[in-house]
C-alpha positions in Angstrom: 70.6 14.7 -108.3 68.3 13.4 -105.6 67.8 9.6 -106.3 64.3 8.4 -105.8 63.3 5.0 -104.5 60.5 2.5 -104.6 58.5 2.0 -101.4 56.5 -1.3 -101.1 53.8 -1.5 -98.5 52.2 -4.8 -97.8 49.8 -6.2 -95.2 46.4 -7.7 -94.4 43.1 -6.0 -95.0 42.3 -2.9 -92.8 45.8 -2.3 -91.6 45.6 1.1 -93.3 47.8 0.4 -96.3 46.1 2.8 -98.7 45.8 5.6 -96.2 49.4 5.3 -95.2 50.7 5.0 -98.8 48.7 8.0 -100.0 50.1 10.2 -97.2 53.6 9.0 -97.7 53.4 9.6 -101.4 52.0 13.1 -100.9 54.7 14.1 -98.4 57.5 12.8 -100.5 55.9 14.0 -103.8 56.0 10.5 -105.1 53.4 8.7 -107.3 50.9 6.6 -105.4 49.9 3.3 -107.0 47.0 1.4 -105.4 47.5 -2.3 -106.5 44.3 -3.3 -104.8 42.3 -0.9 -106.9 43.8 -2.6 -110.0 42.2 -5.9 -109.0 39.0 -4.1 -108.2 39.0 -2.5 -111.7 39.4 -6.0 -113.3 36.6 -7.2 -111.2 34.4 -4.3 -112.4 35.3 -5.1 -116.0 34.5 -8.7 -115.5 31.1 -7.9 -114.0 30.2 -5.3 -116.7 31.1 -7.7 -119.5 29.4 -10.9 -118.2 32.5 -12.8 -117.1 31.1 -13.1 -113.6 27.7 -14.8 -113.4 25.6 -17.0 -111.0 27.7 -20.0 -111.9 31.0 -18.3 -111.1 33.7 -16.8 -113.2 34.2 -17.3 -117.0 38.0 -17.7 -116.7 38.5 -18.5 -120.4 36.6 -15.4 -121.5 38.3 -13.1 -118.9 41.7 -14.4 -119.7 41.2 -13.5 -123.4 40.0 -10.0 -122.4 42.9 -9.1 -120.1 44.8 -7.6 -123.1 42.0 -5.1 -123.4 42.1 -4.0 -119.8 44.4 -0.9 -119.2 44.5 0.5 -115.7 46.1 3.8 -114.9 46.0 6.5 -112.1 45.3 10.2 -112.0 44.0 12.8 -109.5 40.5 14.1 -109.4 39.5 17.8 -109.2 40.2 17.8 -105.4 43.6 16.3 -105.9 42.7 12.9 -104.6 44.1 9.7 -106.3 41.6 8.2 -108.8 41.7 4.8 -110.7 41.1 4.8 -114.4 39.8 1.7 -116.2 40.5 2.2 -120.0 40.4 5.9 -119.4 37.2 6.0 -117.3 37.3 7.2 -113.7 35.9 4.2 -111.7 37.2 5.2 -108.3 33.8 5.3 -106.6 32.3 2.3 -108.4 35.2 -0.1 -107.5 34.7 0.5 -103.8 31.2 -0.8 -103.7 30.2 -4.0 -101.8 29.3 -5.6 -105.2 33.0 -5.4 -106.2 34.2 -6.4 -102.7 32.3 -9.6 -103.0 34.2 -10.8 -106.1 37.6 -9.2 -105.8 39.2 -12.0 -103.8 38.2 -14.8 -106.3 39.4 -12.6 -109.2 42.7 -11.9 -107.5 43.5 -15.6 -107.1 43.5 -16.1 -110.9 47.0 -16.6 -112.2 46.5 -14.9 -115.5 45.0 -11.8 -113.7 48.0 -11.6 -111.4 50.4 -12.0 -114.2 48.9 -9.3 -116.3 48.6 -6.8 -113.4 52.1 -7.5 -112.1 53.4 -6.7 -115.5 51.6 -3.3 -115.5 52.7 -2.7 -111.9 56.4 -3.3 -112.7 56.1 -0.8 -115.5 55.0 1.9 -113.0 58.2 1.5 -111.2 60.7 1.9 -114.1 61.4 5.5 -113.1 61.1 4.9 -109.4 59.6 7.6 -107.1 56.5 5.6 -106.3 54.7 4.2 -103.3 52.7 1.1 -104.0 50.6 -0.9 -101.5 49.1 -4.4 -101.8 49.8 -7.9 -100.6 52.7 -9.1 -102.8 54.5 -5.8 -103.6 57.7 -6.5 -101.7 57.8 -10.2 -102.5 56.7 -10.4 -106.2 56.2 -7.0 -107.8 59.3 -5.2 -106.4 61.5 -7.7 -104.6 64.4 -5.2 -104.9 62.5 -2.2 -103.5 64.7 0.0 -101.4 62.1 0.2 -98.6 59.6 -2.5 -97.8 57.1 -2.1 -95.0 54.8 -4.9 -93.8 51.8 -3.3 -91.9 50.3 -5.2 -89.0 47.4 -4.6 -86.6 45.5 -6.8 -84.1 42.5 -8.5 -85.7 40.0 -6.8 -83.4 41.5 -3.4 -84.3 41.2 -4.1 -88.0 37.7 -5.3 -87.6 36.6 -2.1 -85.8 38.2 0.0 -88.5 36.4 -1.8 -91.3 33.1 -1.9 -89.3 33.3 1.9 -88.9 33.9 2.4 -92.6 31.0 0.2 -93.6 28.6 2.0 -91.2 29.7 5.3 -92.7 28.7 3.9 -96.1 25.3 2.9 -94.8 26.1 -0.9 -94.9 24.2 -2.8 -92.2 26.4 -5.5 -90.8 27.6 -6.7 -87.4 31.1 -6.3 -86.0 31.3 -10.1 -85.7 30.5 -10.5 -89.4 33.1 -8.0 -90.4 35.8 -9.7 -88.3 34.9 -13.1 -89.8 35.1 -11.7 -93.3 38.5 -10.2 -92.6 39.9 -13.4 -91.3 38.5 -15.3 -94.3 40.2 -12.8 -96.6 43.5 -13.3 -94.7 43.1 -17.0 -95.2 42.5 -16.7 -99.0 45.3 -14.2 -99.5 47.8 -16.2 -97.5 47.0 -19.6 -98.9 46.7 -18.9 -102.6 49.2 -20.6 -104.8 50.4 -17.6 -106.8 51.9 -14.6 -105.0 50.4 -15.3 -101.5 50.4 -12.6 -98.9 53.7 -12.9 -97.1 56.2 -10.6 -95.4 59.4 -10.2 -97.4 62.5 -11.3 -95.5 63.9 -7.7 -95.6 60.6 -5.9 -94.8 60.2 -3.8 -91.7 57.2 -4.9 -89.6 55.1 -1.9 -88.5 52.3 -2.5 -86.1 49.9 0.5 -86.0 47.3 -1.0 -83.6 47.8 1.7 -81.0 49.0 4.6 -83.2 47.0 7.6 -84.4 47.1 8.4 -88.1 49.4 11.3 -87.4 51.8 9.2 -85.4 52.1 6.5 -88.0 52.5 9.0 -90.8 55.3 10.8 -88.9 57.1 7.6 -88.1 56.9 6.2 -91.6 57.9 9.5 -93.2 61.0 9.6 -91.0 61.8 6.1 -92.0 61.4 6.8 -95.7 63.5 10.0 -95.6 66.2 8.1 -93.8 66.2 5.4 -96.5 66.3 8.0 -99.3 69.2 9.8 -97.6 71.1 6.5 -97.3 70.5 5.8 -101.0 71.8 9.3 -102.0 74.9 9.1 -99.8 75.9 5.6 -100.8 78.7 5.5 -103.3 
């Protein structure tokens, strides 16, 4: 019997975590879990239900509502991963600038992280998953068989995000994009609960100068090697 593993992929914004994780899961026929989408889905729920307003976040109200937020994943008619919020496909809506504005403050809330970490751990019970985020290898799956920490130079990450935003019709300067990424890095790395950090046993993978095809090939080879070692170990 071929034993499956858990692959945890962490890293800063615009290092390509989701793109890499999706490709890896598809090639291995594993389940892909987008932890960032889960925080975006909570943010959408909070906005829809009035827990985010001009004065900030109604933490008491949102905390009480967390028990009613169930996030799951499926594939759309084209076979692409899609995020479900209480059964509704919200994949497109959670990628909007409106959600991006509030996802960092929402993700720093301890009760949000606790609730979503519990859901994320449940996804890994049967293994055979690839999950990306910022605390997967340190908090969610500290015993994952393969941990990858993605890295890329700040200017490279900024150009990637800038291109994405232009394609979406968002008018913004490259300097603003880079400033926003660095601020997100600061928030993620300095938060008290589950900060962005490289796990001690994670493999650092810098994809600054790699094509998508090159990085996919290298990481797939690494994953297959880890799976083979898992299956030959007594």
